N, C-alpha and C positions, 0 to 999 in steps of 0.2 A: 568717699570712705565706705568700705564694707565692714560688716560686723559678723562675728561668728558666735556660735553657741558654746558656752562653757561646758556643756555635756558632750560636745564634739560629735553629735550624731544628727545634724541638721545642716542644710545648705547655708552658705554665707548669704547675707542679704544686705540691702542698702540701708542708709539711715532712715529713709522714709518708711520702708517696710518694717524695720526694727521698732520704730515708734508706733506704727499702726498695730503690729502684732503684740508688742509688749514683751511676750515670752516666746522663746523659740519652740518649734513643734516638738522637740525632744525634752521639753521642760527646762531647758537651760537658759540662763541669763545671757543677753548679748554683750559682746565685748569688742572694741575696735581692733581691726586686724593690724594696725600699726599706730605708733605714737611718735610724732616728729617733734623734737625739741624746738622751742622757739629760739630765734637767733639772739646772740649776745647783744645786738643793737637794741632789741626790744627791752631788755632789762636795763640797759644803759640809759634809756630814755623814759622809763616807766613813770618817773616822777612828774613828767610833763604831759602824760596822757590822761584823757578823761576816762571815766569808768566805762563808757560805751566803747571807746577805742580799745581799751584793754580786753574787754569781753569779746569783741569782734576777733581780735587776733588769737585769743585763747580757744574759741569754739569753732572757728571756720573750717579747720581741717576735718572735723568730725561730721559736719553737715553738708559739705560740698560733695557732689555738685547738685544735690537735690534741691537745696535752697540757694538761689542766686544771691550774690553779695549785697545787692541793693535791698532785697527783701529781708535778708538776715539783719542788716543794719536797722531796718524798721522794727523787726521783732525785738531786737536788743533794746532799742530806745523805749518801746512800750513796756518791756520787762523791768528795766532798771530806772524806775521813776521815783526812787526814794534813796535815802542815805545809808551808809554802812560805816558809822564812826567807830574808831578805836578810842577807848576811854582808859586812861591810866588808873590802875588801882593802887599800885606802889611802884617802886623803882624797877622791879623785876617782873611784874605781872600786869597785863592789860586785859581788857574785855573788848571783844569784837561784837558790837551790837547788831544783830541781824533781825531785829523786830520792828523796823520802822516802815514796813510795808502795809498793805491794806488789811491783812488779817493778823498783823503783828507777830509773825513767826517766820523763821528762816525759809520755810518751804514756799513762801510767796514767789521767790525767784524761779524755782523749778516749775511750779504750777503755771505761772504766767508764760514762761518760755514755751513749755510744752503745749499749752492751749493755743498759742499763736502759730506754732509749727503745724499742729493738726488743722487749724483753720486754713492755713496756706495750702496744705495738701488737699483738703476738701474742695477749696475753690479751684485749684488747678485741675482736679479730677472732673469737676462739673464742666469746666471749659473744654475738656478733652472728650468730645462726643464719640470717639472711637472706643472708649472703655465702657462697653455695655455691661461688663460684669461688676462694675464698681458699685458697692453698696453705698447709698446716698447718706445714710446716717451712721455715725460711729457712737457706740456706747463706751464711755470711759468708766471702768470698774475699778474701785479703789477701796482698800482696807485702811483704816486709820486707828492709831493708838492715841490720837489727840489732835495735833496741829495739821497733819496732812489733809484731813477732811475739809476744814475751813479754808485752807489755802487753795485746794483744788476746786471747791465749790465757788469761791470768789473768782478764781482765775478763769474758769470755764463758763461762768454765768452769762447766759444770753448768746453764747457762741453758736452761730448757725450750723446745723448739721451735727451737733454734739449733744448727747444725753449722758448725764453723769449719775452713776449709782454708787453711793458711799456706804460701806459697812463699818459700823463702830460698835465696840463692846458696851452694852448697857451698864450704866452706873460706874464706868471706869474712865470717863473723860470728865474734865471740869465743866462747870455750868456754862462758862463763856465759850469753851470749845464746842460744846453741844449746840449752843445757840448759833454759832457761826456756820455750822453745817446743816442745821435743820430748819432754818427760817427763811431761806432765800427763795424757795419755790422755783418757778419757771422750769428750766431744764435740769433741775437738781432733785434727785430722790435720795432720801436718807433712810437706811435700814438699820434699826437698832437690834443688835444681835445678843441673844442670851448666851454669853460666853466671854472669852478673853480675846485680846488682839490676835493671837495665833490662830484662833478659830476663824476669825474674819479673814485672815490672810490665807488660810488653807482653803476656805470656800472660793476665794478669788482664783487661786491657782487651779482648783478643780474645774472651775467654769471655763478657763482657757483651754482645757484639754477635753472638754465635753463637745463632741461633734454635733450632738443634737441642739446645742446652742450656737456654736460657731458657724454651722452651715446656714443658719438663719439670721444671725446678728453679728455685725462687725464689732468685736469688742477689743479694747486695749486697756492697759493699766496705767494709772497715774501715780502708782507707788514708785519708790526709788529704784525698783527693778527696771523701770522704763528708762531707756537711755536719754530721752529728752527731759526727764525729771532729774536724773542723776548728774549728767555732765555739766549743766549750768552752775552747779554748786561749786565748781572749781573757781568761779569768779571771786568768791569771798576771800579766798586765801591770797589771791593777787591783790585785792583791794587792801587787805591788812598789810601785806608786805610793802605796798606802795607808801603807806603811811608811816611805817616803822623802820625801813631799812637804813635810812640815813643816821639813825640814832642808836640802833641795836643790832648786834651780831648774834649768831646762834639762836635764831628765832624758832621756838617750839610752839606747836598748836595743841591745846588740850580740848578735845572735841567730845561733848556729851553724846553718847553713842547708843542707839537702840537697834535700828536695822542696818547700821553701819554704812549708809549711803553717803552721808556727809563727809566722814573721815576718808572714805574710799575716793571721793572726789578730791580731797586734799592730796592723797597719794598720786592721783592723776596729774594734779598741778605740779607736784614734785617731778613727775616723769617728763613734764614739759620744760623742766629746767628751773622751776622756782626754787630758790635756795632755802629750803626748809631743813633745819637741823634735825628735827625729830618730831614724831607724832605720839600723842597720848590719847588712848581711848578711855574716857571717863564713864564708868558704869555705875548703875545702882545695884540692887541685889540680884538683878539678872546679869550674871557674871560668867557666861559661857566662854567668852573670849579671854577674860582675865584668867580663868582656870586653864584654858588651852595654852596660853603663853607660859604658864608654869609647868604644865605636864605634857604638852604636845598631844593631848587627847581632846578632840573636839566632840563633845557630847551635848546635843541640844537638850534642854530641860523645859518643864512646864513653866509658863510665865508666872512671875511673882508680881502682885499688884503693889505699887509704891506711890510715893508722893510725886515722883517725876515720871508721870505716866507715859510720856512719849518715848521713853526708853524701856518700857515694859515689854521686852521681846525676848523670848526664850530660844529662838532659832533665827538669828539675823541673816536675812537673805543675801546682803551684799558682801558678806565676809568672803565668799568664794571669789569675788572679783579682786579683793585685796590679795588673796592667795595667788591669783593668776598674775597680778602685777609683779609679784616676787617669785614667779615660776615655781610656786609650791615648794620653795626651799625654806624650811622652818627657821633655820638659824639666821638667814638673811632677813626674813620678816621680823624676827624677834629683835634684831639689831636696829630696826627702824621704827618699831612700835612697842610702847609700854602701855600696860593697862592697869588701872586701879578700880576697885569697887567700894561703894560707900552705902551705909544704911540710911534709912529715913531720919533717924536721930542725928546722925552726922550731917545730913543735908540741912536740917533745921538749924543746927548749931552754926553751920557755915553761912547761912542766910543772915542769921543774927549778927555774926562777927563782921561780915561784909558791911552791914548797915551801921553797926556801932563803931567800928574801927576805921572804916573808909568812906562812910556816908554814901554807900552804894546799895541800891535795892536790886537784888537778883531774883530770878525765878528759880525753882528747884533744880532745873537742869543746869543752868549756869553755875549755881552754887556747887554742884558736883564737879563741874569743869574747873572751878577755882580750887577745890580740894585736891584734885588730881595734879594741877599745876604746882601747888605747894609740895605735894608728896614727891614729885619728880625733882624739884629743885633742891631737896635735901641732899641728894647725891650729885646734882648737876647745877651748882650755884652760878656758874658763868653762862647762864642762858637767860633769854627773855621769853617768858611763857605768855601766850595769848589764849585765853579760854573763850569759847564761843558762847555768847548769851543768846540762846536760840529762840526765846519767846518773851514777850513783855510780861513782867510780873503780875499785872492785873488779870492775866488769863488764869492765874492760880491764886486768886484772892483768898480762898479758904485756907491755903497753906501759908501764904505771906502774912496774913493777919495773926497767925499763931506766934510770930516772932517779932513783928514790927508794929509798934504801938500807933504810929501815925496813920491817919487815913490817907489812902492813895487815891488821887484823882483818876477817874476812869477816862482814858483817851477817847476821842471822838469815834474812832473805829469800833470800840467796844460798846459805847453808849448806843450806837446805831442799831445794834442787834438785840440788846438785853430785853427790850420790851416787845420784841416780835414773838409771834406765836410759833411754838415748836410744832413741826409736822414731820412725823417719822412713821415707818412701818416696822412693827416688831416681828422678827423672825428668829427661829432657833435651829433650822435645818437647812441643808444645801438645797433640798427640793423646793423650799420656799423661795430661796434666792433664784433658782432656775425659773420658777413661775413668774417672778418679777421681770426677769430679763426677757422672757418670751411673751410678756404682756398678759399673762394668765392670772395675775393677782392684783 
């Protein structure tokens, strides 16, 4: 499969090169040149398939021929080593729990998949003695608003030939999130940025276009702009459908949305033929897309800090991919996507109501997904809404404890990092990031 730049001013490239480059030379995000629907027989037998078998069928067209099928199956097996349960909230709403991985966030899947793809490519390059121009070490450069950093740090920890540099906004991630990305050491470097997530993301994008860096260092991104981080997120929607389709029709997904990679992967699943009735983008006060769907005016705005920090994005990178899926036809997109935004106070009230009425403890992001599902069903009662619970609530204890009186037991994954020493480098300018990447700081 080839990939093309959404800015349409760069050569098409392979999956391997798209993963290694992260961003196209013309600053565009990569997008597959074709999307082939999966056969009807796949959907007819989906109830009998394992998660690994589903994932293999879903992803193989996008990574072939760079990754042989036998290697792809190994990568998938190592990636999907935890559960993805659907939990009923009431008769018309369910939660898809995506927090059962090593860092207890939905991004574990993409991070683990991408790390293993890069590891395979590195090993293959080292075996190919004819490639004298191949840089031996790859630097994975990533900006995080919360969960991405921990997932990438864990997914790439100890991977030979990979150095990870993570930028995160100082004081704007939870204590658990910060511990997960600053305590591992080894090949992981954490940069604490004086700014907001958009500042971190802008620095990352600038580095990719800086020849004084890229001529010396092989850098790639592990944000959802990278196709190997983005595409595996399709798996979630198939796993949920597998669990629900015998009992529910008109399945709708309510997706807490920040950089819009997860919901964009859902639309890709739909393009593969997954019978999804509709998608809902659940936003916090960062509501660029909510306003766009009302006005057709897409205007990025400064990031607003909220309790649901992983969604604190004022200019979501992946929305351009969603527009591409719908051929930039606004009315077609609007018929497939609804968006709602909610305040911090509404988020807290939602968490409290989920706990008191349904005995369900949600994190702030999932709580917004639940609110969006309820809002959509007011006008669409004959649907079953699945909201994505994207992170374990203990990752946001300071928020959860405001509304839930019970003490929540810390999972083993969280306990393991809480007493570890934080190690980070404070930066405030792009020049300081550049110095780190070039080994001058």
